[in-house]
C-alpha positions as CSV (number, residue, x, y, z in Angstrom):
1,X,0.3,-0.1,0.5
2,X,2.0,2.9,-1.0
3,X,1.5,6.4,-2.0
4,X,1.6,7.2,-5.9
5,X,3.0,10.7,-6.3
6,X,2.1,11.8,-9.9
7,X,5.4,12.7,-12.6
8,X,5.2,15.5,-14.9
9,X,6.4,15.8,-18.2
10,X,6.2,19.0,-20.5
11,X,5.7,17.5,-24.1
12,X,5.6,20.7,-25.8
13,X,4.2,24.4,-25.3
14,X,0.9,24.0,-23.1
15,X,1.0,20.2,-23.7
16,X,1.8,18.2,-20.4
17,X,1.5,14.7,-19.2
18,X,1.2,13.5,-16.0
19,X,1.8,9.5,-15.0
20,X,1.2,7.9,-11.9
21,X,2.8,4.0,-11.8
22,X,3.2,1.5,-11.7
23,X,0.0,1.4,-9.4
24,X,-0.6,-1.7,-7.1
25,X,-4.1,-2.8,-5.7
26,X,-4.3,-0.9,-2.4
27,X,-2.1,2.1,-3.3
28,X,-3.4,5.8,-3.1
29,X,-2.7,8.1,-6.0
30,X,-2.0,11.8,-5.2
31,X,-4.1,14.4,-6.7
32,X,-3.1,16.6,-9.5
33,X,-4.3,20.1,-8.7
34,X,-3.6,24.0,-8.8
35,X,-0.7,23.7,-6.0
36,X,1.2,20.7,-8.4
37,X,3.7,22.8,-9.6
38,X,1.8,22.1,-13.5
39,X,2.0,26.1,-14.5
40,X,-1.0,26.3,-16.4
41,X,-3.0,23.3,-14.6
42,X,-6.5,25.2,-15.1
43,X,-5.7,26.5,-18.4
44,X,-5.5,23.3,-19.6
45,X,-8.9,22.5,-20.8
46,X,-8.5,19.4,-23.1
47,X,-7.8,16.5,-21.4
48,X,-7.6,12.6,-22.1
49,X,-6.7,9.5,-19.8
50,X,-4.9,6.4,-20.9
51,X,-4.9,3.4,-18.4
52,X,-2.6,0.6,-19.3
53,X,-1.2,-2.6,-17.5
54,X,-2.5,-5.5,-15.8
55,X,-5.9,-4.6,-13.8
56,X,-6.5,-8.4,-12.3
57,X,-9.9,-7.5,-11.1
58,X,-9.1,-3.8,-10.2
59,X,-11.1,-1.0,-11.4
60,X,-9.9,2.7,-11.8
61,X,-12.2,5.6,-11.4
62,X,-11.1,9.2,-12.7
63,X,-12.0,11.4,-10.1
64,X,-12.2,15.2,-10.1
65,X,-13.4,18.1,-7.5
66,X,-13.7,21.8,-7.6
67,X,-13.7,22.2,-3.9
68,X,-10.8,23.6,-1.8
69,X,-9.4,21.8,0.0
70,X,-10.3,18.8,-2.0
71,X,-9.6,16.1,0.0
72,X,-12.8,14.0,0.9
73,X,-14.6,15.9,-2.4
74,X,-14.0,14.3,-5.1
75,X,-16.6,12.6,-7.6
76,X,-16.4,10.5,-10.7
77,X,-15.8,12.5,-14.0
78,X,-17.3,11.3,-17.0
79,X,-16.5,11.1,-20.8
80,X,-18.3,13.3,-23.4
81,X,-20.7,10.4,-23.9
82,X,-22.0,11.0,-19.8
83,X,-20.2,7.9,-19.2
84,X,-18.4,7.6,-15.9
85,X,-14.6,7.4,-16.4
86,X,-14.4,3.9,-14.9
87,X,-11.8,1.6,-16.1
88,X,-11.3,-2.5,-16.0
89,X,-10.0,-2.8,-19.2
90,X,-6.9,-0.8,-21.0
91,X,-8.5,2.4,-22.7
92,X,-8.0,5.8,-23.4
93,X,-11.0,8.5,-23.2
94,X,-11.7,11.9,-23.5
95,X,-12.3,13.9,-20.0
96,X,-15.5,16.2,-20.1
97,X,-14.9,17.9,-17.1
98,X,-12.4,20.5,-16.4
99,X,-11.9,20.2,-12.8
100,X,-9.2,21.8,-10.2
101,X,-8.2,18.3,-8.9
102,X,-8.0,15.2,-10.7
103,X,-7.0,11.7,-9.2
104,X,-7.1,8.1,-10.0
105,X,-8.5,5.8,-7.4
106,X,-8.0,2.2,-7.6
107,X,-10.4,-0.6,-6.4
108,X,-10.1,-3.8,-6.3
109,X,-7.1,-6.0,-7.8
110,X,-4.8,-8.4,-6.5
111,X,-1.1,-8.7,-5.8
112,X,-0.5,-9.1,-9.8
113,X,-2.4,-5.5,-10.3
114,X,-0.1,-3.1,-11.9
115,X,-1.3,-0.1,-13.8
116,X,0.0,3.4,-15.4
117,X,-2.7,6.3,-15.6
118,X,-1.4,8.6,-18.2
119,X,-3.5,12.1,-18.1
120,X,-2.6,14.2,-21.0
121,X,-3.3,18.1,-20.8
122,X,-3.6,20.6,-23.8
123,X,-4.1,24.2,-23.4
124,X,-6.3,25.5,-26.1
125,X,-5.0,28.4,-27.9
126,X,-6.4,32.0,-27.4
127,X,-7.4,33.7,-29.8
């Protein structure tokens, strides 16, 4: 039962990749929020999440909140079709809501669960 810190990679101007992993059953991921050191977190309104690895019965739910402080106030985020961002197999989906804090939550799984969660955030150009 480890605490998994997010790793940040600046891919291009206005494009950042945040990854958590490997994440095992029972691990807790640390949220990405306005205090995370991402310069333009709130301006990065286009977001997608990609989850891969060995699920072995685990489900990953992408949660977010606009409440501050965020602890205990997270809710499931959705894709543009209105489906909860809940994954039990590898997949990539767009994140509908722009939340001020985002965190993956792992439920279930076994000792063989090993997942990587990747959140890509892109800042839309201002015209």
